[in-house]
Structure formats: C-alpha cells, structure tokens
C-alpha positions in Angstrom: -5.7 13.8 -103.1 -8.3 11.4 -100.3 -9.9 13.8 -98.2 -8.1 13.4 -94.3 -4.6 11.6 -96.0 -1.6 12.7 -95.1 0.2 15.4 -97.8 4.2 15.5 -97.7 6.0 18.1 -99.6 10.1 18.7 -99.0 12.1 22.0 -100.0 13.4 21.9 -103.7 16.4 24.2 -104.9 13.9 27.1 -105.6 11.5 27.1 -102.4 13.8 29.6 -100.9 10.7 31.6 -99.8 9.4 28.9 -97.7 10.6 26.7 -94.5 9.6 22.4 -95.8 11.9 20.3 -94.7 14.5 18.6 -96.3 13.5 15.4 -96.1 10.7 13.5 -94.8 10.0 9.7 -93.9 6.8 8.4 -93.4 5.2 4.5 -93.1 2.9 3.3 -96.2 1.8 0.3 -96.1 5.4 -2.2 -94.8 7.2 -0.3 -96.8 8.8 3.1 -94.8 9.6 6.3 -97.5 11.8 9.1 -97.8 11.6 12.2 -100.4 13.0 14.4 -100.6 14.6 16.5 -104.3 17.5 15.9 -104.9 19.8 18.9 -104.9 21.1 18.2 -101.7 22.7 14.6 -103.3 25.6 15.0 -105.0 26.9 13.5 -107.6 22.8 14.6 -109.2 21.3 11.5 -109.5 23.5 9.2 -109.6 22.1 5.6 -107.4 25.2 4.6 -105.4 24.2 8.0 -103.9 20.9 8.2 -102.9 20.8 4.8 -101.3 23.1 5.7 -99.0 20.9 8.5 -98.4 18.0 6.2 -98.2 20.3 4.3 -96.2 21.0 6.9 -93.6 17.4 8.0 -93.2 16.3 4.2 -92.4 13.7 3.5 -95.6 13.0 0.8 -98.0 11.9 3.3 -101.0 12.9 7.0 -101.3 11.7 9.2 -104.1 13.8 12.0 -105.4 14.0 14.2 -108.6 16.3 17.2 -109.3 17.1 15.8 -112.2 13.3 15.5 -114.2 14.1 12.5 -115.7 12.6 9.6 -114.3 13.2 6.5 -113.2 13.3 2.9 -110.9 16.2 1.5 -109.9 16.1 -1.3 -107.1 20.1 -0.9 -105.4 21.6 -2.3 -102.9 17.9 -3.7 -101.6 16.6 -0.5 -101.6 14.2 0.9 -104.3 15.3 4.6 -106.0 12.1 6.5 -107.5 12.1 9.6 -109.5 8.7 11.1 -111.3 10.3 12.8 -113.2 8.9 16.5 -113.5 4.7 16.8 -114.9 6.1 20.1 -116.9 9.1 18.9 -118.7 11.4 21.7 -117.4 14.7 21.7 -118.8 17.0 20.1 -115.1 19.6 21.2 -112.6 22.2 19.8 -115.6 20.5 22.8 -117.8 20.0 19.6 -120.0 16.9 20.4 -122.4 15.3 17.0 -124.0 13.3 16.2 -120.8 10.5 13.9 -121.2 7.2 15.2 -119.7 5.9 12.6 -116.6 4.5 11.7 -113.5 4.1 8.1 -111.1 1.0 6.7 -109.4 2.1 5.3 -106.0 0.0 2.1 -105.4 1.0 0.8 -101.8 0.0 -2.9 -101.2 1.6 -4.6 -97.7 4.4 -6.1 -99.7 3.8 -4.8 -103.4 3.8 -1.4 -104.4 2.7 -1.0 -108.1 4.5 2.7 -109.8 2.4 3.8 -112.4 4.8 6.3 -115.3 3.2 8.4 -117.7 5.0 9.8 -119.7 4.2 12.5 -123.0 6.2 11.6 -125.5 7.3 13.8 -128.3 5.1 14.3 -130.7 1.9 12.5 -128.9 -1.6 13.5 -127.9 -2.1 10.7 -125.6 1.3 9.6 -122.4 2.4 6.4 -122.4 1.7 4.3 -119.2 3.8 1.9 -117.4 3.3 -0.2 -115.0 6.3 -2.1 -112.8 6.0 -3.4 -109.2 8.0 -3.6 -106.9 8.4 -6.2 -104.2 9.6 -6.6 -101.1 
C-alpha cells in the first residue's frame, strides 16, 4: 500500500465485533468502484443479483467475495470481480475445493488491468492471468 492512499474495508459475514460499513463506493480513474463482502447478496455468487446490486450502488465495477472463488464477469454494462480467497479456505457453501487466489487491479483512466494470482494444487508458484476491462 502506498503511504497516504486510502484503504477501504467492508463488513464480512464473520466481522461481528467490528463496526465496518456494509458497502463502500469510491472513484478510481474514470470508474466508480463498489465493494461488498457478498453475503448480503442472495443467491450467493449469482451474477444477475450482483449486477442489480451494482446498479443500486451506481458503480461500474463491483468487487465482491464470499464464495472464495475468483472470477471476472461483464454483464449488463457492469464488471463483477471476485478476487477469491488468498488462504483457499472453504466458503460459506461448505465447498472445500477452493483454489487460493488474489487479484491486483491497475487502473488507468478508461481501462482496468486485473492480474489474477492462483496457486493450483501441487504447484509451488502461482499462475498469473491478465485481463483488461475497458469502458
């Protein structure tokens, strides 16, 4: 993290002892980005429900989680990004075959480059995939 930059935190489903907000909306480059843990949007991990939620927040990109599975989806003019779980812990659906992953997001005005790091079973180095999102 760069000194002086903002850090945004939202409430997860196990954050009972903290007073984090349910959602966060911020601007990055020309994009409005929303963050929500994802347990509040049902069915969990459903892209249609997440797109509607992104619309209610008024964001171009919704960063969400709860399923612990990394994914990048474009639907209805919105981008739904799930970085997965860096620990590979089982998810709220009691699925234990979760691949450890995280994402880095590089924003440049009208485009976003996502770098997805996944550590597949039996590997010692993560696979890195690059995706570019454009307005």
